[in-house]
VEXDREN-2710 file (C-alpha; in Angstrom, 1 decimal):
% VEXDREN-2710
k/r/px/py/pz
1/ALA/-4.9/-14.6/37.2
2/VAL/-6.4/-13.8/40.5
3/PRO/-9.1/-12.9/42.0
4/PRO/-8.9/-8.9/43.0
5/ALA/-9.1/-9.5/46.5
6/ALA/-6.1/-12.5/46.9
7/ALA/-3.6/-10.4/45.0
8/PRO/-1.4/-9.0/47.4
9/GLY/-0.2/-5.0/47.3
10/GLY/-3.8/-4.9/46.3
11/CYS/-5.6/-4.5/42.7
12/PRO/-8.0/-2.4/41.5
13/SER/-11.8/-3.6/42.0
14/ALA/-12.5/-3.3/37.5
15/CYS/-8.7/-5.8/36.9
16/TYR/-7.2/-8.5/38.3
17/CYS/-3.0/-9.2/38.8
18/VAL/-1.9/-11.8/36.2
19/ALA/0.6/-14.1/38.8
20/THR/2.0/-10.8/40.6
21/PRO/0.7/-6.9/41.4
22/GLU/4.2/-6.1/38.7
23/LEU/1.3/-7.3/36.1
24/VAL/-2.5/-5.6/36.0
25/GLN/-4.9/-6.3/33.6
26/CYS/-8.0/-4.6/32.7
27/ARG/-10.5/-6.2/30.3
28/TYR/-14.0/-4.8/28.8
29/GLU/-14.3/-3.0/31.9
30/ARG/-16.4/-0.1/30.0
31/LEU/-13.1/2.0/32.5
32/GLU/-14.3/5.8/32.1
33/GLU/-11.0/6.3/33.5
34/PRO/-7.9/4.9/34.5
35/PRO/-7.7/3.2/37.9
36/ARG/-6.2/4.8/40.5
37/GLU/-5.4/1.6/42.9
38/LEU/-2.7/0.6/41.1
39/PRO/0.4/-1.8/42.4
40/VAL/3.4/0.8/42.8
41/THR/5.2/-1.8/42.1
42/VAL/3.5/-2.8/39.1
43/HIS/5.9/-2.7/35.7
44/ASN/3.6/-3.4/33.0
45/LEU/-0.4/-2.4/32.3
46/SER/-2.8/-3.6/29.7
47/ILE/-6.2/-1.6/29.7
48/ALA/-8.5/-2.5/26.5
49/GLY/-11.5/-2.6/25.8
50/SER/-12.6/0.5/28.5
51/ASN/-13.9/4.0/27.2
52/LEU/-11.9/6.3/27.9
53/SER/-12.3/8.5/25.8
54/ALA/-9.9/11.3/27.2
55/LEU/-6.9/10.9/28.9
56/HIS/-6.5/13.7/31.0
57/ARG/-4.0/16.0/32.1
58/ALA/-2.4/14.2/35.3
59/ALA/-4.3/10.9/34.3
60/PHE/-2.3/8.8/36.2
61/ALA/-0.1/11.1/38.9
62/ALA/-2.5/10.7/42.0
63/ARG/-0.9/7.7/42.3
64/PRO/2.5/7.8/40.7
65/LEU/4.1/4.3/39.1
66/PRO/7.5/4.8/39.2
67/ASP/8.5/1.4/38.3
68/LEU/5.9/1.9/34.9
69/ARG/8.3/0.6/32.2
70/LEU/4.8/-0.6/29.6
71/LEU/1.4/0.7/29.3
72/ARG/-1.5/-1.0/26.8
73/LEU/-4.5/1.0/25.8
74/ARG/-5.3/-0.7/23.7
75/HIS/-9.2/-0.9/22.1
76/ASP/-10.7/2.2/24.5
77/ASN/-11.9/4.6/22.7
78/ILE/-9.1/7.3/23.2
79/GLN/-10.7/10.5/21.4
80/THR/-8.5/12.9/23.2
81/ILE/-4.3/12.9/24.7
82/GLU/-4.6/16.5/27.1
83/ASP/-1.6/18.2/27.9
84/MET/1.2/16.0/30.6
85/ALA/-1.3/13.2/30.4
86/LEU/1.5/10.7/31.5
87/GLN/2.8/12.7/34.5
88/GLY/3.6/10.7/37.7
89/LEU/4.8/7.3/35.0
90/PRO/8.7/8.2/34.8
91/ALA/9.8/5.0/34.3
92/LEU/7.7/4.2/31.1
93/HIS/9.4/2.5/28.0
94/THR/6.8/1.5/26.0
95/LEU/3.5/3.0/25.0
96/ASP/0.6/1.1/22.4
97/LEU/-2.5/3.7/21.7
98/SER/-3.6/1.5/19.7
99/HIS/-6.4/0.9/17.4
100/ASN/-8.4/4.3/18.8
101/PRO/-9.8/7.2/17.1
102/LEU/-7.4/9.7/17.7
103/LEU/-8.8/13.0/17.3
104/SER/-6.6/15.3/19.5
105/VAL/-2.8/14.8/20.4
106/ALA/-1.4/18.3/22.4
107/ALA/2.5/19.2/21.9
108/GLY/2.9/18.2/25.6
109/ALA/1.0/15.1/25.5
110/PHE/3.9/13.1/26.0
111/ALA/5.9/15.3/28.7
112/GLY/7.0/13.4/31.8
113/VAL/7.9/10.6/29.8
114/PRO/11.5/11.6/28.8
115/LEU/12.4/7.8/29.1
116/LEU/10.4/6.7/26.2
117/ARG/11.4/4.2/23.8
118/THR/8.0/3.1/22.0
119/LEU/5.1/4.4/20.6
120/GLN/2.6/2.2/19.6
121/LEU/-0.1/3.8/17.0
122/ASN/-1.7/1.1/14.8
123/GLN/-4.5/2.3/13.8
124/ALA/-5.1/5.1/15.3
125/LEU/-5.0/8.2/13.0
126/LEU/-7.4/7.0/10.9
127/ALA/-10.2/8.7/13.1
128/ALA/-8.3/12.1/11.4
129/PRO/-4.6/13.8/10.0
130/LEU/-2.5/13.8/13.4
131/GLU/1.2/14.4/11.7
132/GLU/1.6/17.8/12.7
133/GLN/0.1/17.3/16.3
134/LEU/1.9/14.1/16.1
135/ALA/5.2/15.7/15.2
136/LEU/4.9/18.5/18.4
137/ALA/4.2/16.2/20.6
138/LEU/7.1/14.1/19.7
139/ARG/9.3/16.5/19.3
140/ASN/11.4/16.3/22.2
141/LEU/11.5/12.3/22.6
142/SER/14.6/10.7/22.0
143/LEU/12.5/7.9/20.0
144/ARG/13.6/4.0/18.5
145/ARG/10.5/2.7/17.5
146/LEU/7.7/4.0/16.2
147/GLU/4.7/2.4/14.7
148/LEU/2.2/2.9/12.5
149/ALA/0.0/0.3/10.5
150/GLY/-2.7/0.5/9.4
151/ASN/-3.0/4.0/8.8
152/ALA/-4.5/4.4/5.1
153/LEU/-1.2/6.4/4.9
154/ARG/-0.5/7.6/1.6
155/ALA/3.7/9.0/2.2
156/LEU/6.4/8.1/3.9
157/PRO/5.7/10.8/7.5
158/ALA/8.7/12.3/7.7
159/THR/7.6/14.8/10.0
160/LEU/7.4/12.3/12.6
161/LEU/10.7/10.8/12.0
162/PRO/13.1/11.7/15.2
163/ALA/16.5/11.7/14.5
164/GLY/17.9/8.1/16.3
165/LEU/14.8/6.3/15.0
166/GLU/15.8/3.3/14.6
167/GLU/13.0/1.3/13.5
168/LEU/9.5/2.2/12.1
169/ASP/6.3/0.4/10.9
170/LEU/4.3/0.8/8.1
171/ARG/2.3/-2.0/7.1
172/ASN/-0.7/-2.6/5.8
173/ASN/-0.8/1.2/4.4
174/SER/-1.9/3.0/1.4
175/LEU/2.0/3.6/0.4
176/GLN/2.2/2.4/-3.5
177/ARG/5.6/3.8/-3.5
178/LEU/8.6/5.8/-1.6
179/ALA/9.6/8.8/-4.2
180/ALA/12.9/10.0/-4.2
181/PRO/12.1/13.3/-2.3
182/GLU/11.6/10.4/0.6
183/LEU/13.8/8.2/0.3
184/ARG/16.7/11.6/0.6
185/SER/14.7/11.7/3.8
186/LEU/15.8/8.6/5.4
187/GLU/19.4/9.1/4.2
188/ALA/19.7/11.9/6.7
189/PRO/22.4/11.8/9.9
190/GLY/20.1/10.6/11.8
191/LEU/18.3/8.3/10.5
192/ARG/20.5/6.5/8.0
193/GLY/20.0/3.3/10.2
194/LEU/16.3/3.3/9.9
195/ARG/14.4/0.2/9.3
196/LEU/11.2/-0.1/8.0
197/MET/8.5/-2.1/7.3
198/LEU/6.6/-2.4/4.5
199/GLY/5.1/-5.5/3.7
200/ALA/0.4/-5.5/2.4
201/ASN/0.6/-1.7/1.5
202/PRO/-0.1/-1.6/-2.6
203/LEU/2.7/-1.0/-4.2
204/SER/2.3/0.1/-8.0
205/CYS/4.9/-0.8/-9.8
206/ASP/5.5/1.4/-13.0
207/CYS/8.1/4.0/-13.6
208/ALA/7.7/5.2/-10.4
209/LEU/8.4/2.8/-8.4
210/ARG/11.7/2.5/-10.0
211/PRO/13.8/5.3/-7.6
212/PHE/12.5/3.0/-4.8
213/LEU/13.1/0.1/-6.5
214/ALA/17.0/0.8/-7.2
215/TRP/17.2/2.2/-3.5
216/LEU/15.8/-1.1/-2.1
217/ARG/17.9/-3.4/-4.0
218/ALA/21.2/-0.7/-2.5
219/ALA/19.6/-1.4/1.0
220/THR/17.6/-4.7/1.7
221/ALA/19.2/-4.9/5.1
222/ARG/17.2/-1.6/5.7
223/VAL/14.2/-3.9/5.5
224/PRO/13.6/-7.0/6.9
225/ASP/10.2/-7.6/4.8
226/ALA/11.6/-6.6/1.2
227/ARG/12.2/-10.1/-0.3
228/SER/8.2/-10.4/0.8
229/LEU/7.2/-7.3/-1.4
230/ARG/4.9/-7.9/-3.6
231/CYS/3.2/-5.3/-6.3
232/ALA/-0.6/-4.2/-6.3
233/GLN/-0.6/-2.8/-9.9
234/PRO/-0.9/-2.7/-12.7
235/PRO/-2.6/-5.7/-13.6
236/PRO/0.1/-8.1/-15.2
237/LEU/2.0/-7.1/-12.9
238/ARG/0.6/-8.2/-10.0
239/GLY/1.3/-10.9/-7.2
240/ALA/5.3/-10.4/-9.2
241/THR/7.9/-10.1/-6.1
242/LEU/9.5/-6.7/-6.1
243/LEU/12.9/-7.2/-6.2
244/ARG/13.0/-9.8/-9.1
245/LEU/11.7/-6.8/-11.3
246/ARG/13.9/-5.4/-14.3
247/PRO/13.6/-1.7/-14.0
248/GLU/12.6/-1.7/-17.9
249/GLY/10.2/-3.7/-17.1
250/LEU/8.7/-0.8/-15.2
251/VAL/6.0/1.1/-17.0
252/CYS/4.3/3.5/-17.0
253/THR/1.2/5.8/-18.9
254/ALA/1.3/9.5/-19.2
255/ALA/-1.4/10.0/-16.8
256/GLU/0.2/7.9/-14.3
257/GLY/3.4/10.6/-14.2
258/GLY/6.2/8.4/-15.8
259/GLU/7.8/8.6/-19.1
260/PRO/4.6/9.7/-21.4
261/GLY/3.4/7.4/-24.0
262/GLN/5.8/4.8/-23.5
263/LEU/2.5/2.0/-22.0
264/GLU/0.5/2.5/-25.0
265/THR/3.5/2.0/-27.9
266/ALA/4.8/-1.4/-26.4
267/SER/0.9/-1.9/-26.7
268/TYR/1.1/-0.6/-30.8
269/VAL/3.8/-2.7/-31.3
270/PHE/3.0/-5.7/-30.1
271/PHE/-0.8/-5.4/-31.9
272/GLY/2.4/-4.5/-34.7
273/ILE/4.3/-7.7/-34.7
274/VAL/1.3/-9.8/-34.3
275/LEU/0.2/-9.0/-37.7
276/ALA/3.1/-8.6/-39.2
277/LEU/3.4/-12.7/-37.9
278/ILE/0.1/-13.1/-39.0
279/GLY/0.6/-11.4/-42.7
280/ILE/3.4/-14.0/-42.6
281/VAL/1.4/-17.2/-42.1
282/PHE/-0.8/-16.3/-45.0
283/LEU/1.9/-15.3/-47.5
284/MET/3.4/-18.8/-46.8
285/VAL/-0.2/-20.5/-46.5
286/LEU/-0.4/-19.0/-50.3
287/TYR/3.7/-20.0/-51.8
288/LEU/2.5/-23.7/-50.2
289/ASN/-0.4/-23.6/-52.4
290/ARG/1.4/-21.7/-55.8
291/ARG/0.3/-23.9/-58.3
292/GLY/-3.6/-25.0/-56.7
293/ILE/-4.0/-21.2/-56.5
294/LYS/-2.7/-21.0/-60.2
295/ARG/-4.9/-23.4/-61.8
296/TRP/-7.4/-21.5/-60.1
297/LEU/-6.5/-18.3/-61.6
298/HIS/-6.3/-19.8/-64.9
299/ASN/-10.0/-21.3/-64.6
300/LEU/-11.5/-17.9/-63.0
301/ARG/-9.7/-16.7/-66.1
302/GLU/-10.6/-19.0/-68.9
303/ALA/-14.4/-19.0/-67.5
304/CYS/-14.7/-15.3/-67.3
305/ARG/-13.7/-15.0/-71.1
306/ASP/-16.0/-17.5/-71.9
307/GLN/-19.1/-15.1/-70.0
308/MET/-16.8/-11.8/-72.0
309/GLU/-17.8/-14.0/-75.2
310/GLY/-21.5/-14.8/-75.4
311/TYR/-22.1/-11.5/-73.7
312/HIS/-19.8/-9.7/-77.0
313/TYR/-21.4/-12.4/-79.6
314/ARG/-25.7/-11.3/-77.8
315/TYR/-24.4/-7.7/-78.6
316/GLU/-23.5/-8.2/-82.2
317/GLN/-26.5/-10.0/-83.2
318/ASP/-28.5/-7.3/-81.3
319/ALA/-26.3/-4.8/-82.9
320/ASP/-26.7/-6.6/-86.8
321/PRO/-29.8/-4.7/-88.9
322/ARG/-30.9/-7.8/-90.7
323/CYS/-31.8/-9.6/-87.9
324/THR/-33.1/-6.1/-86.5
325/SER/-35.1/-6.1/-90.4
326/ALA/-36.6/-9.9/-89.4
327/ILE/-37.4/-9.5/-86.4
328/SER/-40.0/-6.3/-86.9
329/THR/-41.4/-7.8/-90.2
330/PRO/-45.0/-9.3/-89.8
END
């Protein structure tokens, strides 16, 4: 980097021009609004670690940047994007708003950037549910790549998928599966070429995952990280590679919305098999020791017979009247 004063064409006082005025980086300067004295020839602009808070209307229009193609606004505490906030950036191709606590996005937030093709919103949708607002803001764009990694999403954001979208990054969210209706939406005419990144999601490998597993095997080319997908639940399958599972191996309980009682039935069957094996082992032990057992039973019977004969003899003695008289006579 070179100091601002040495940069040809001028650099913002809080920023540095890196190598040429076509690449400007503004880092950790606590800016509260985008700098206005940017070089007109800038192609890539990065503002990180500032406190922009909001992108107001015409935030970049004071000095238009007709050649700006990439705008990175990461970690800038942006919470609000107003209508026409990007006015003055007609050539913008890539916009990165990752790691901002977005709370409000106006319906016309991205108006004025008709060439926008890549929108990065990684870890930017955690502060508030913005799917409906974003759907309105994106409706007139022709996006090719949308990044939504790390947003704790529990379902496919179908309303955010414009026709013609080619890449969707959903890594590191809270997806347990893609349900059948979501899979059907991916087969819409405008989304048949869509590629999805799904790594680092807590996939639940129960019977409800079967439609997604079948779709994944038939459309592996559409999921570049398909071979790295692993199960997070249930515990017996934790860490298992998804593509190596068999549909019949995916079981779940009625409470999980799957086939009622299948897991309990399998558990009972397994328990019954264990008991049967224990019974067979016990019978084999008895068979192998049959002679000793027979001898033990014979001895036990003889001992019982002797004991009973002793009881019988004493009973007869007690019942004999002569013995009773002899005992009672002084």
